[in-house]
Each structure stands twice: as structure tokens, then as C-alpha cells.
C-alpha positions as CSV (number, residue, x, y, z in Angstrom):
1,M,0.0,0.0,0.0
2,Q,1.3,3.6,-0.8
3,I,0.7,6.8,0.8
4,D,1.5,9.9,-1.0
5,V,2.3,12.9,1.2
6,W,2.3,16.4,-0.1
7,S,4.2,18.6,2.3
8,D,6.7,21.9,2.8
9,F,9.7,21.8,4.7
10,A,8.9,25.2,6.0
11,C,5.6,23.8,7.3
12,P,5.7,22.8,11.1
13,W,2.6,21.0,10.8
14,C,3.8,18.8,8.0
15,A,7.0,17.8,10.3
16,I,4.4,16.7,13.0
17,G,2.0,15.1,10.7
18,L,4.9,13.0,9.1
19,A,5.9,12.2,12.5
20,R,2.7,10.9,13.6
21,L,2.4,8.8,10.5
22,E,5.5,7.2,11.3
23,M,4.2,6.4,14.7
24,A,1.0,5.1,13.0
25,R,2.8,3.1,10.7
26,A,5.1,1.5,13.4
27,A,1.7,0.5,15.2
28,F,0.3,-0.8,12.1
29,E,0.2,-4.6,11.9
30,H,1.4,-4.1,7.9
31,G,3.5,-1.4,8.4
32,E,6.4,-2.9,6.7
33,E,4.3,-3.2,3.5
34,V,3.4,0.5,3.4
35,T,5.4,2.8,1.0
36,V,5.5,6.4,1.8
37,V,6.2,8.9,-1.2
38,H,7.1,12.2,-0.4
39,R,5.6,15.0,-2.9
40,A,6.3,18.7,-3.1
41,F,4.2,21.6,-2.1
42,E,5.5,25.0,-1.8
43,L,3.7,27.2,0.7
44,H,5.6,30.2,-0.5
45,P,6.5,29.7,-4.1
46,H,7.6,33.1,-4.9
47,A,9.8,33.6,-1.8
48,P,13.2,35.1,-2.3
49,P,16.3,32.5,-1.3
50,R,16.4,34.5,2.0
51,R,13.8,36.8,3.8
52,R,15.4,38.5,6.5
53,V,12.6,38.6,9.1
54,A,12.0,36.5,12.2
55,A,9.6,33.6,11.8
56,A,7.0,35.0,14.2
57,E,6.9,38.4,12.6
58,A,6.5,36.9,9.1
59,V,3.6,34.6,10.4
60,A,2.0,37.6,12.3
61,A,2.1,39.7,9.1
62,S,0.8,37.0,7.1
63,Y,-2.5,36.2,9.2
64,G,-2.7,39.6,10.5
65,V,-2.4,38.8,14.1
66,D,0.1,40.0,16.9
67,V,3.6,38.6,17.4
68,A,2.4,37.3,21.1
69,S,-0.2,35.2,19.6
70,V,1.9,33.7,17.2
71,R,4.6,32.9,19.9
72,T,1.7,31.3,21.9
73,A,1.2,29.2,19.0
74,Q,4.8,28.2,18.4
75,A,5.1,27.1,21.9
76,R,2.0,24.7,21.4
77,L,3.7,23.3,18.2
78,T,7.0,22.8,20.2
79,A,5.0,20.8,22.8
80,L,3.3,19.0,20.2
81,G,6.5,18.3,18.4
82,T,8.0,17.1,21.5
83,E,5.5,14.0,22.0
84,A,6.3,13.4,18.2
85,G,10.0,13.4,18.8
86,I,10.7,16.5,16.9
87,A,12.6,19.4,17.9
88,F,11.5,23.0,17.1
89,D,13.6,26.2,17.9
90,F,11.5,28.7,15.9
91,D,13.8,31.4,17.1
92,R,16.6,30.2,14.9
93,V,14.5,29.5,11.8
94,Q,15.4,31.0,8.6
95,L,13.0,31.7,6.1
96,G,13.3,31.4,2.2
97,N,12.6,29.5,-0.8
98,T,12.4,25.6,-0.6
99,F,12.1,25.0,-4.3
100,D,15.5,23.4,-4.3
101,A,15.2,21.4,-1.1
102,H,12.1,20.0,-2.9
103,R,14.2,19.3,-5.7
104,L,16.7,17.5,-3.6
105,A,14.0,15.3,-1.8
106,R,12.5,14.3,-5.4
107,S,16.2,13.1,-6.3
108,A,16.1,10.9,-3.3
109,R,12.6,9.4,-4.0
110,G,12.2,5.6,-4.1
111,T,15.8,4.9,-2.6
112,S,17.0,4.0,0.8
113,S,17.8,7.5,1.5
114,E,14.4,9.2,0.8
115,Q,13.2,9.1,4.6
116,A,16.6,10.4,6.0
117,V,16.6,13.2,3.3
118,V,13.0,14.3,4.4
119,R,13.6,14.0,8.0
120,G,16.9,16.1,7.7
121,L,15.7,18.6,5.9
122,F,13.0,19.4,8.3
123,A,15.6,19.3,11.3
124,A,17.8,21.6,9.4
125,H,14.9,24.2,9.1
126,F,13.1,23.8,12.3
127,A,15.7,22.8,14.8
128,E,19.1,23.8,13.5
129,G,18.4,27.0,12.0
130,R,19.9,26.4,8.6
131,L,18.8,28.0,5.3
132,L,17.2,25.5,2.9
133,S,18.1,27.6,-0.1
134,D,21.6,27.3,0.7
135,H,23.1,24.6,-1.5
136,A,25.9,23.8,1.1
137,V,23.4,23.0,3.7
138,L,21.3,20.8,1.3
139,G,24.6,19.1,0.4
140,D,25.2,18.4,4.1
141,V,21.8,16.9,4.8
142,A,21.7,14.7,1.6
143,V,25.2,13.3,2.3
144,S,24.1,12.6,5.9
145,A,21.3,10.9,4.6
146,G,23.5,8.7,2.5
147,L,23.3,10.2,-1.0
148,R,26.7,10.4,-2.9
149,R,28.3,14.2,-2.9
150,A,29.0,14.0,-6.7
151,F,25.2,13.0,-7.4
152,V,24.0,15.7,-5.0
153,T,26.4,18.3,-6.5
154,D,25.2,17.7,-10.0
155,V,21.5,18.1,-8.9
156,L,21.8,21.1,-7.0
157,G,24.2,22.8,-9.8
158,S,21.4,22.0,-12.7
159,D,17.5,22.3,-13.0
160,E,17.1,18.4,-12.5
161,Y,14.0,17.5,-11.0
162,A,12.5,21.0,-11.3
163,D,9.7,19.6,-13.6
164,A,9.3,16.7,-11.3
165,V,8.6,19.0,-8.4
166,R,6.1,21.4,-10.6
167,D,4.4,18.0,-11.5
168,D,3.7,17.0,-7.9
169,E,2.4,20.6,-7.2
170,A,0.1,20.5,-10.3
171,E,-1.4,17.2,-9.3
172,A,-2.0,18.7,-5.7
173,A,-4.0,21.5,-7.5
174,E,-5.8,18.9,-9.7
175,R,-6.8,17.1,-6.5
176,D,-7.8,20.7,-4.9
177,V,-5.3,20.5,-2.1
178,L,-5.3,24.0,-0.8
179,G,-2.9,23.1,2.7
180,V,-0.5,20.9,3.8
181,P,0.2,18.2,5.2
182,Y,-1.9,16.2,2.9
183,F,-2.0,12.6,2.7
184,L,-3.5,10.1,0.2
185,I,-3.4,6.5,1.1
186,D,-3.8,4.1,-1.6
187,G,-4.7,6.8,-4.3
188,A,-8.2,6.7,-2.6
189,W,-8.2,7.9,1.0
190,P,-7.5,11.7,1.4
191,I,-6.4,12.7,5.0
192,P,-6.0,16.5,5.1
193,G,-4.0,17.7,8.1
194,A,-1.8,16.5,10.7
195,Q,-4.3,14.1,12.4
196,D,-3.5,12.4,15.6
197,V,-1.7,9.0,15.5
198,E,-4.8,7.0,16.5
199,T,-6.9,8.4,13.7
200,M,-4.1,7.9,11.2
201,L,-4.0,4.2,12.3
202,I,-7.7,3.7,12.2
203,I,-7.7,5.0,8.5
204,L,-4.6,2.9,7.5
205,R,-6.5,-0.2,8.8
206,R,-9.7,0.6,7.0
207,A,-7.9,1.4,3.7
208,W,-6.0,-1.9,4.0
209,S,-9.2,-3.9,4.6
210,R,-10.9,-2.1,2.1
211,A,-8.3,-2.8,-0.5
212,G,-8.7,-6.7,0.1
213,H,-5.3,-7.2,1.4
């Protein structure tokens, strides 16, 4: 059974949702027979390589709320992240374009390094305060995840996988995906948002049963 996941590396709920999915899959009786495919979705496709503004201020401006409210929400996200085994340090987050990070993740799709690349990109952004438009950062994440340095250099030094990223985003638009994370189980069971582990486990079991496994 395949689960397609649309997400953006600048989205904290995506990080939480993916961690919860892994927890549900670990508890699922047939978890080893489930393949997770990561698909691209840019929350801010026109963002510059670097935005010199604090994350809390940027969110406050986007949603028309005060910074104090954003920091309260960030504290809640930090607590939820801890429950899911994810570290958030919003004061260190650097904002910028994530397109090349998505190209890098796409280059690892279907390999033994895919999950590690995705986890590494989220960690670099949210825990380590590293800029995901920086090719040196992307290279470090990819090599640490097991990809060959020469391969990564070739990908980042070209526009390779750019069309594949846009194809993912076009499919999301066709499916009327307006926000992420968005999970699609076996091509038929959509799960919008970062649902709790128990809910995801119930849907996994139901999808498996309905598919006649």
C-alpha cells in the first residue's frame, strides 16, 4: 500500500504530521508493507532565497495577528513536536525559498535515503536554524542521509527534478489540495492535516481492509 504525502519543509504541521504517520505505521500490523512517497508543495513559491525577518513576525504579518499570539502558537507546536519526537526552535528558523530542497528530496525518491533526506531537511530548518535555499546546507543534509556527494552536486548545480517538483504541485492543484500536510492512502483515502496517531492508524487499517489485502 502506498501513501503519498504532500508537504513543505517550511511547514511545522507537516513535520508533525509526518512524525505521527511514522508512529501510526509503526503500530500498524502491516506497516512494513506500506510505502511512503514524499511529494512537493511550496507554501511560498515566490519567496526569495532568504527573507531577513523573524519567523514569528512573518507569520503575524501573513495572518494579521500580533506577534505574541504567534509565539503562543509556536509554544504549542513545540510541545506537540516534543510528543512526536521533533525538536522545534522557532527563534532560529531562517525563512527562504524551498524549491531546491524539494528538488533534492525528489532526487532521493524511491531510494533507501528518501526518509532520511526528508527528516534531515525538516530538522535543518526547524531545529538547526539552517537556510534551505543554501546549497551547502542541502548538500550536508543529503550526504548525511546517504546520498553521494557528486550526485548531490550535480542535482543542485542544474535544474534537474524541477519539472518533477512542478508535476507534484500540479497534481496537488488538480486534487484541490489547498493546505498541507495532505496524505493520500492507496490513491483513494485522503487525509487532510496532521491528524492524531490514533486517527491515522484507524484509517490505515480501514484502507488496508477495503483494498482487500
